[in-house]
C-alpha positions as CSV (number, residue, x, y, z in Angstrom):
1,M,-0.7,63.5,-41.3
2,T,-1.0,61.4,-44.3
3,G,-0.1,62.5,-47.9
4,T,-3.7,63.0,-49.0
5,E,-4.4,65.0,-45.9
6,S,-1.3,67.1,-46.5
7,S,-2.3,67.9,-50.1
8,D,-5.8,68.9,-49.1
9,F,-4.6,71.0,-46.2
10,R,-3.8,74.0,-48.3
11,D,-6.6,73.5,-50.9
12,V,-8.8,76.5,-51.1
13,R,-11.7,74.1,-51.8
14,V,-11.5,73.1,-48.1
15,L,-11.5,76.7,-46.9
16,L,-14.6,77.6,-49.0
17,G,-16.4,74.3,-48.3
18,M,-16.3,73.1,-52.0
19,D,-15.5,69.6,-50.8
20,R,-18.7,69.2,-48.8
21,P,-21.9,67.6,-49.8
22,A,-23.7,70.9,-49.8
23,A,-21.4,72.2,-52.5
24,R,-22.3,69.2,-54.7
25,V,-26.0,69.8,-54.2
26,L,-25.6,73.5,-55.2
27,V,-23.7,72.5,-58.3
28,A,-26.4,70.0,-59.2
29,L,-29.1,72.7,-58.8
30,F,-27.0,75.1,-60.9
31,C,-26.7,72.6,-63.7
32,L,-30.3,71.8,-63.5
33,S,-31.3,75.4,-63.7
34,F,-29.4,76.3,-66.9
35,T,-30.4,73.0,-68.5
36,V,-34.1,73.9,-67.9
37,V,-33.5,77.3,-69.4
38,A,-31.7,75.8,-72.4
39,L,-34.6,73.3,-73.0
40,A,-37.1,76.2,-72.6
41,N,-35.5,78.2,-75.4
42,L,-35.2,75.7,-78.2
43,E,-37.9,77.2,-80.3
44,G,-36.6,78.3,-83.6
45,V,-33.1,76.8,-83.2
46,H,-31.5,75.2,-86.2
47,S,-30.5,72.0,-84.3
48,I,-31.1,70.9,-80.7
49,W,-28.1,68.7,-80.1
50,P,-25.5,71.5,-80.0
51,S,-27.4,73.2,-77.1
52,L,-27.6,69.9,-75.3
53,L,-23.9,69.3,-75.8
54,A,-23.1,72.8,-74.5
55,A,-25.2,72.2,-71.4
56,G,-23.3,68.9,-70.8
57,L,-19.9,70.7,-71.2
58,V,-20.8,73.5,-68.8
59,S,-22.1,70.9,-66.3
60,A,-18.8,69.0,-66.6
61,G,-16.9,72.3,-66.1
62,A,-18.9,73.1,-62.9
63,A,-18.1,69.6,-61.6
64,V,-14.4,70.1,-62.3
65,I,-14.4,73.3,-60.2
66,I,-15.5,71.5,-57.0
67,A,-14.1,68.0,-57.6
68,V,-10.5,68.4,-58.9
69,P,-8.1,69.0,-56.0
70,G,-5.0,71.2,-56.0
71,D,-4.3,74.8,-55.4
72,P,-4.2,76.5,-57.8
73,L,-6.3,74.4,-60.2
74,P,-4.2,72.0,-62.2
75,T,-3.0,73.4,-65.6
76,V,-4.7,70.8,-67.7
77,H,-8.1,71.4,-66.2
78,T,-7.5,75.2,-66.3
79,L,-6.9,75.1,-70.0
80,A,-10.0,73.0,-70.5
81,L,-12.2,75.4,-68.6
82,T,-10.7,78.4,-70.5
83,A,-11.7,76.8,-73.8
84,L,-15.1,75.8,-72.4
85,G,-16.5,79.4,-72.8
86,P,-15.9,79.9,-76.5
87,I,-16.8,76.3,-77.4
88,A,-20.2,76.5,-75.5
89,C,-20.9,79.9,-77.1
90,A,-20.1,78.7,-80.6
91,L,-22.4,75.6,-80.1
92,V,-25.4,77.7,-79.0
93,L,-25.1,81.0,-80.8
94,W,-24.8,79.5,-84.3
95,Q,-28.0,77.6,-83.8
96,L,-30.1,80.7,-82.8
97,P,-32.6,82.2,-85.3
98,V,-31.5,85.6,-86.5
99,P,-33.6,87.6,-86.0
100,G,-35.7,86.1,-83.3
101,W,-33.3,85.2,-80.6
102,T,-33.6,86.6,-77.0
103,L,-31.3,87.0,-74.0
104,D,-32.6,83.8,-72.6
105,S,-31.6,82.1,-75.7
106,A,-28.0,83.0,-74.9
107,W,-28.1,81.2,-71.5
108,Q,-24.7,79.7,-72.0
109,I,-23.0,83.1,-71.4
110,R,-24.3,83.4,-67.9
111,A,-23.6,79.7,-67.1
112,V,-20.0,80.0,-68.4
113,T,-19.5,83.2,-66.4
114,V,-20.2,81.3,-63.2
115,V,-17.6,78.7,-64.1
116,L,-15.1,81.4,-64.9
117,V,-15.8,83.2,-61.6
118,Y,-15.0,80.1,-59.5
119,M,-12.0,79.3,-61.7
120,S,-10.7,82.7,-60.6
121,V,-11.3,81.8,-57.0
122,R,-9.4,78.6,-57.5
123,G,-6.3,80.7,-58.3
124,R,-6.6,81.0,-62.1
125,A,-7.7,84.6,-62.4
126,A,-5.7,85.3,-65.6
127,Y,-7.1,82.3,-67.3
128,A,-10.6,83.3,-66.2
129,F,-10.1,86.7,-67.9
130,A,-8.7,85.0,-71.0
131,G,-11.8,82.8,-71.1
132,A,-14.1,85.8,-70.7
133,A,-12.3,87.6,-73.6
134,L,-12.7,84.5,-75.8
135,V,-16.4,84.4,-75.0
136,I,-16.7,88.1,-76.1
137,L,-14.7,87.4,-79.2
138,T,-16.8,84.4,-80.2
139,S,-20.0,86.4,-79.6
140,G,-18.7,89.2,-81.7
141,V,-17.7,86.9,-84.5
142,W,-21.2,85.3,-84.5
143,S,-23.0,88.6,-84.5
144,D,-20.9,89.9,-87.3
145,A,-21.2,86.7,-89.3
146,T,-25.0,86.9,-89.0
147,G,-25.2,90.5,-90.1
148,Q,-25.9,92.0,-86.7
149,G,-22.5,93.8,-86.4
150,W,-19.7,93.3,-84.0
151,G,-21.3,95.6,-81.4
152,T,-24.3,93.3,-80.8
153,G,-22.3,90.3,-79.8
154,I,-19.8,92.3,-77.8
155,R,-22.5,94.0,-75.8
156,L,-24.2,90.6,-75.3
157,A,-21.1,88.9,-73.9
158,S,-19.4,91.8,-72.1
159,I,-21.7,91.3,-69.1
160,N,-19.5,88.5,-68.0
161,L,-16.5,90.8,-67.4
162,A,-17.9,92.4,-64.2
163,P,-18.4,89.2,-62.3
164,V,-15.0,87.8,-63.3
165,L,-13.4,91.1,-62.3
166,M,-15.1,91.0,-58.9
167,S,-14.1,87.4,-58.5
168,A,-10.5,88.3,-59.1
169,F,-10.6,90.9,-56.2
170,F,-12.4,88.4,-54.0
171,A,-9.9,85.7,-54.8
172,F,-7.0,88.0,-54.0
173,S,-8.5,88.8,-50.6
174,I,-9.7,85.3,-49.7
175,R,-6.5,83.7,-50.7
176,R,-4.5,86.0,-48.4
177,V,-6.8,85.2,-45.5
178,G,-6.7,81.5,-46.5
179,L,-2.9,81.5,-46.4
180,A,-3.1,82.8,-42.8
181,V,-5.7,80.2,-41.9
182,F,-3.6,77.4,-43.4
183,R,-0.6,78.5,-41.4
184,L,-2.6,78.6,-38.2
185,R,-4.0,75.1,-39.0
186,E,-0.5,73.8,-39.6
187,R,0.8,75.3,-36.3
188,E,-2.2,73.8,-34.5
189,S,-1.6,70.4,-36.1
190,E,2.1,70.5,-35.2
191,R,1.2,71.6,-31.6
192,A,-1.3,68.8,-31.3
193,A,1.3,66.3,-32.6
194,D,3.9,67.6,-30.1
195,E,1.5,67.4,-27.2
196,A,0.5,63.8,-28.2
197,M,4.1,62.8,-28.5
198,T,4.9,64.4,-25.1
199,E,1.9,62.7,-23.5
200,A,3.0,59.4,-24.9
201,V,6.5,59.8,-23.6
202,L,5.3,60.8,-20.2
203,R,2.8,57.9,-20.1
204,E,5.6,55.5,-21.1
205,R,7.9,56.9,-18.5
206,D,5.2,56.5,-15.8
207,T,4.6,52.9,-17.0
208,Q,8.4,52.1,-16.8
209,L,8.7,53.8,-13.3
210,S,5.7,51.8,-12.1
211,R,7.1,48.6,-13.4
212,L,10.6,49.4,-11.9
213,D,9.0,50.2,-8.6
214,L,7.1,46.9,-8.6
215,V,10.1,44.6,-9.4
216,A,13.1,46.5,-8.0
217,R,11.7,48.1,-4.8
218,P,11.6,44.8,-2.7
219,I,15.2,44.0,-3.6
220,L,16.4,47.5,-2.9
221,E,14.6,47.6,0.5
222,A,16.0,44.2,1.4
223,S,19.5,45.4,0.5
224,A,19.1,48.6,2.5
225,A,18.0,46.6,5.5
226,G,21.2,44.5,5.3
227,H,19.5,41.3,4.2
228,E,22.0,38.5,3.3
229,F,21.0,37.3,-0.1
230,S,21.0,33.6,-0.9
231,A,22.5,32.2,-4.1
232,R,18.9,31.9,-5.6
233,E,18.2,35.5,-4.7
234,R,21.4,36.7,-6.2
235,E,20.5,34.9,-9.4
236,D,17.1,36.6,-9.3
237,C,18.8,39.9,-9.0
238,A,21.1,39.2,-11.9
239,V,18.1,38.1,-14.1
240,L,16.2,41.2,-13.0
241,E,19.1,43.5,-13.9
242,S,19.4,41.9,-17.3
243,H,15.6,42.3,-17.9
244,L,15.7,46.0,-17.0
245,R,18.6,46.4,-19.4
246,D,16.6,44.7,-22.1
247,T,13.7,47.1,-21.6
248,L,16.1,50.0,-22.4
249,R,18.1,48.4,-25.2
250,A,15.5,46.3,-26.9
251,P,11.9,47.4,-26.2
252,V,10.6,45.6,-29.3
253,F,11.6,42.3,-27.7
254,A,11.3,43.1,-24.0
255,S,7.7,44.4,-24.3
256,D,6.5,40.9,-25.1
257,P,5.8,38.8,-22.0
258,A,6.4,35.5,-23.8
259,V,9.8,36.7,-25.0
260,C,10.7,37.9,-21.5
261,A,9.8,34.6,-20.0
262,A,11.9,32.7,-22.5
263,V,14.8,35.0,-22.0
264,D,14.7,34.6,-18.2
265,A,14.5,30.9,-18.5
266,A,17.5,30.7,-20.9
267,R,19.6,32.9,-18.5
268,R,18.7,30.7,-15.6
269,R,19.9,27.7,-17.6
270,G,23.3,29.4,-17.9
271,A,23.0,31.0,-21.4
272,R,24.1,34.6,-22.1
273,V,21.3,36.5,-23.9
274,I,21.8,39.9,-25.5
275,L,18.9,41.8,-27.0
276,L,19.4,44.8,-29.2
277,D,16.9,47.1,-30.9
278,D,18.1,49.5,-33.6
279,G,14.6,50.5,-34.7
280,G,14.1,48.5,-37.9
281,L,11.0,46.8,-36.6
282,A,9.2,50.0,-35.9
283,G,7.8,50.2,-39.4
284,A,7.3,46.5,-39.9
285,S,4.0,44.9,-40.0
286,A,2.5,43.3,-36.8
287,E,2.7,39.9,-38.5
288,S,6.4,40.2,-39.2
289,V,7.1,41.3,-35.6
290,A,5.1,38.4,-34.3
291,R,6.9,36.0,-36.6
292,I,10.3,37.2,-35.4
293,R,9.3,37.1,-31.8
294,A,8.1,33.5,-32.2
295,G,11.4,32.5,-33.8
296,L,13.3,34.1,-31.0
297,I,11.3,32.2,-28.4
298,E,12.0,29.0,-30.3
299,E,15.7,29.7,-30.3
300,L,15.7,30.6,-26.6
301,N,13.9,27.5,-25.6
302,S,16.6,25.4,-27.3
303,C,19.5,27.4,-25.9
304,E,21.2,25.7,-23.0
305,D,24.6,27.4,-23.0
306,G,26.7,29.8,-25.0
307,T,25.6,33.3,-26.2
308,L,22.4,34.2,-28.0
309,T,22.2,37.7,-29.6
310,A,18.9,38.9,-31.1
311,R,19.1,42.2,-32.9
312,A,16.5,44.3,-34.8
313,L,18.5,45.9,-37.5
314,P,18.3,49.6,-38.5
315,A,15.5,50.8,-40.8
316,G,16.0,50.7,-44.5
317,R,17.8,47.3,-44.7
318,D,16.5,44.3,-46.5
319,T,17.1,42.2,-43.3
320,L,14.7,43.0,-40.4
321,A,16.3,41.0,-37.6
322,T,19.0,38.5,-36.9
323,I,19.4,35.8,-34.2
324,V,22.9,34.5,-33.6
325,S,23.5,31.5,-31.3
326,E,27.2,31.0,-30.4
327,H,28.0,27.6,-28.9
328,V,31.2,25.7,-28.3
329,T,31.0,23.6,-31.4
330,H,28.9,25.7,-33.8
331,V,27.4,29.1,-34.6
332,R,23.8,29.3,-35.8
333,R,22.6,32.4,-37.5
334,V,18.9,33.1,-38.4
335,E,18.0,36.1,-40.6
336,Y,14.5,37.5,-41.2
337,D,14.0,39.7,-44.3
338,R,11.3,42.0,-45.5
339,S,9.9,39.4,-48.0
340,E,9.1,37.1,-45.0
341,R,11.9,34.8,-45.9
342,V,13.9,33.1,-43.1
343,S,17.5,32.0,-43.8
344,V,19.4,29.8,-41.4
345,T,23.2,29.3,-41.5
346,V,25.1,26.9,-39.3
347,R,28.9,27.1,-39.1
348,T,30.8,24.4,-37.2
349,D,34.4,24.2,-36.1
350,D,35.2,22.2,-39.2
351,D,34.1,25.1,-41.4
352,V,36.7,27.5,-39.8
353,P,40.0,27.3,-41.8
354,E,43.3,26.8,-40.0
355,P,45.3,30.0,-39.7
356,A,48.0,30.3,-42.3
357,A,51.6,29.8,-41.2
358,L,53.7,33.0,-41.1
359,P,56.7,33.2,-43.4
360,G,59.8,31.6,-41.8
361,R,57.7,29.5,-39.3
362,R,56.5,26.0,-39.4
């Protein structure tokens, strides 16, 4: 599971379908509807642009509800949505004619209520109540400032409390169910991953057994029948034994047919080849692995005697792999690092210092 998938896995947006195209269509229709209502009730207002700005802000708030990931809703976006209600109300209410305004003129209260309801569902019920209270306070201040008394504004805006309260109960219930659903999904995902891993292991085991049966059965049957092996056949047995050992100790190298062919050829020429895999190439790119294998083949083709050791180093190191060729007169070391650099070091017998004489001896 990737990081993004993991972060979305417990997002209530996914459970409620807010991340789907249908949700975006519904939000677009919602924004279109209250924008049409706002444009239809501009008669008598002191200025048009505050109403248009309020419609834009509420549209942005609705988009935030379905677009911003995270559960609960991130704090920055939550604070912005909490402040959205009083700001939108102040923009619209102070432009209404008094007297002469209607309930449809105060469209922003219903629009903001919808945003607060879904903010509560997104896990921010307390902030939703705070936003509703600020809307009521703003409406009361407006009605009192315009000579209508506090009661008019409070009655106008208090209708948003009931939906927000219901959304809080809904959020409490749905989030408990959602937690259980998320846990079931995680268990199912873990079970599927375990099954896939087990299947891969069994498939690899069957492949190895089939390969072993193909290459080893004739030799074992001949040995059981008392066959007298020739020198060439004994050499073939030794090479096969080494190859089988390579498949266990260095699968990253032994899984490549070209590498296996070069290794077998070097061993038949009299060289001793040791392949080791400590897992460092498991996370390397395919290009890096191919480059190291090609370098190993090149070293093997030039190896006539001595010992050649190729090792994939453990994960987390700067060096991915090393190839060391030990000969009678020199030692050649090739290193491959993560930055795709290749360093070659050759040490001859002349580079090895003479052992220091012990005290009292000459």
